[in-house]
N, C-alpha and C positions, 0 to 999 in steps of 0.2 A: 556594580561593584560586585566582584567575586570574593568569596570569604572560606578560607581553606584554614582547616586545623592542623597544628604542628602535631606529631606522633605521639610526641610526650605529653601531650595535653591532659588527656584521662589519666594516665598513670599518676601523674604531678598532684592532681587533684586529689586522687584516691589516698595517695601516700601524705596527703597533709602539706606537700611541699607549696602548692599554690591554695590560698585561702581565699575562695571566691566571695566570701561574706565581708573581706577586709577592704572597708571603705576609708581608711586612713590617707593620710597626707602621702603622694606619691607610689600607693601601693601598686597601682595600673598605671603604666604609661604607654603612649604611643609615638612610635619614631616612624619618620619618613624615608623611603627607599627610593634610590636613583632607579633610571632604566636598566643599569648593569645588574640589577638582582632577578633573580630567577627562584619562586619558591621551589624549596626542598623539604619534602614532608620530614625528612630526617634531622633537619636542624632542631636545636632544642634550646640553645642559651642565646643573647645578646651578642656574646663573642663570635657565634658561627655567620652573623650576617652585618655587625657593625662597619666592615670595610666598604659597605653598599650604602649606608645611611647618608644622607644629602649632608652638605657642608653646611656647616653654622653660619649664620649672617641672614641679614634681611628680615629678620624678624623670626628666625628658626634658630633654635639652642640645641646643642648637642643632646642626646639621650631624648629628645621628643618633650612632649608634654606631659604631666599627669590628668588623669581622667578625673571628673568631678562628676556629683550627682549620682555617684555610684547606687545601684540597687541589686538585689538578689532575692528573687521571690521564687515562691514555690504555688504553683496551682495546677490541679490534678494531675497531679505526678509529674510535672514539666517543670523545672528549675530553670529562671531566665536570668541572665546577668544583662545589666543595662547601664548607661552613663548618658550624661549630657554629649552633645556634641564636640568634637575636638575640633578648636579654632586657631591658627595663628594668623595674626595680621602682618602682611607683606610691609617690610617699610626700609627705604633706601636701596631697594632693589626687588627682584622677584623670588617666589618662591615655587620651586618646580618639582613634583615626585612623580612616579609610576605606581607607587604602591606604600603600603605601610605594615609596621607590625605592631601588635599589641602583645605587652610582656607584664610580667609581673616581677616588679622590682622589690625585692625581698629585702631590701635596707643593706645588700652586701655591697661593697666597694668595687668588685669586680664584675666585669660583663660575664663572665662565665658563669655567673651563679645568678644571673637575670634570666627567670623561665620564659620561654615565648610561649605564647598560646595560639594566636592567629594571625595570619597573612590576608591583608586586604589589596587585591588586586584592581585598579581603578579602570583598566582597560585599554587606556592610554596615558600618555604623560599628560597631568595635570597642571596649571600654573595660574598662579594668583598674583597680579602685576602690582606695583607699590601702592599703599594705601587701600588695598582690597585683602578679602579673608580668604585663606586655604583652610577649607572646611570639609569635614568628614562627618556625615551625617547618617547615623547607624540606622539598621532595620528598623520598621515600627513594631517588630517582633522582638527588638531585642539585639544584643550583639552577639549573645551565645545562649544557646538552650541546649539543657540536657535533660535526658528522659525520655518518658512515653511520648 
């Protein structure tokens, strides 16, 4: 899995738009994207990519799911953001996606106010058949590291 940062990430963290230490319900979410999406670093909000989100159904809900088990730690000058694996269980059909986007759900009602953090490219379309899990397992070193 290849992870790419959206250009606005660091500025949004520096300006306090994204609170990396916010472990509240729905604070950080991940949504699945169809093969029609190609990463564009200048995309900054969910509104820029929502037309490429996979369709709701078969165990997937629009807007994706909230990350759980969020941690933000500091060690030796490096801050690490991490969370539990993101898991959707396919039911009544398959879940297929080519990539995913991690975003900060500011509690706003508009996708134009939900800030993008990272794009995750799976390398090819991945599919979970009925009764199986579509799972994103983050890197053992964390989802995102900042610093030296």
